[in-house]
C-alpha positions in Angstrom: 1.2 11.4 -5.3 1.4 9.3 -2.2 3.2 6.0 -2.4 2.9 3.4 0.4 5.3 0.4 0.4 3.4 -2.3 2.1 5.6 -5.0 3.7 5.0 -7.7 6.2 6.3 -5.4 9.0 3.7 -2.8 8.1 1.0 -5.3 8.1 2.0 -6.6 11.4 1.8 -3.0 12.8 -1.6 -2.6 11.2 -2.9 -5.8 12.7 -1.4 -5.0 16.2 -2.6 -1.3 16.3 -5.5 -0.4 14.1 -4.9 3.3 14.8 -1.8 3.3 12.7 -4.0 2.9 9.6 -6.1 5.8 10.5 -3.5 8.0 12.1 -0.4 7.6 10.0 -2.1 7.1 6.7 -5.0 9.6 7.1 -3.1 12.4 5.3 -2.4 10.1 2.4 -5.9 8.8 2.2 -7.0 12.4 1.5 -4.9 12.5 -1.6 -6.6 11.8 -4.9 -3.7 9.6 -6.1 -2.4 7.1 -3.5 -0.6 4.1 -4.8 0.1 1.0 -2.6 3.0 -1.2 -3.6 2.8 -4.6 -2.0 6.2 -6.3 -1.4 6.4 -9.7 0.1 2.7 -9.8 0.9 -0.5 -10.0 -1.2 -3.4 -7.6 -1.7 -5.6 -10.1 0.1 -3.3 -9.8 3.2 -3.4 -6.0 2.8 -7.2 -6.1 2.6 -7.2 -7.9 6.0 -5.0 -5.2 7.6 -6.3 -2.1 5.8 -9.4 -2.5 3.5 -9.3 1.2 2.6 -5.7 1.0 1.4 -6.2 -2.3 -0.5 -9.3 -0.8 -2.3 -6.9 1.7 -4.0 -5.4 -1.0 -6.2 -1.7 -0.6 -6.8 1.2 -2.7 -7.8 2.8 -5.9 -6.5 6.5 -6.8 -6.7 5.4 -10.5 -7.0 3.8 -9.7 -10.3 6.4 -7.3 -11.8 9.8 -5.9 -11.1 10.2 -2.8 -9.0 11.9 -1.1 -11.9 8.7 -1.5 -14.0 6.5 -0.4 -11.2 8.7 2.8 -10.8 8.4 3.6 -14.5 4.5 3.1 -14.3 4.3 5.4 -11.3 6.4 8.0 -13.0 3.9 8.0 -15.9 1.1 8.7 -13.5 
């Protein structure tokens, strides 16, 4: 399982340098189970920075506590 914690800092990097999305995340994109967790940003903002990553669905800390997210990921 690959887990990507998406923060404002990460989105700023994605916007400034599109190659980060393809270079640093490419190995994770090959995995069948990649789970983005957005923290302090929205999935809409993620979609603007990395539509491929946003299309994976995932979790938002604005919608549920990190503790609950961790339990759900452990169940995966």
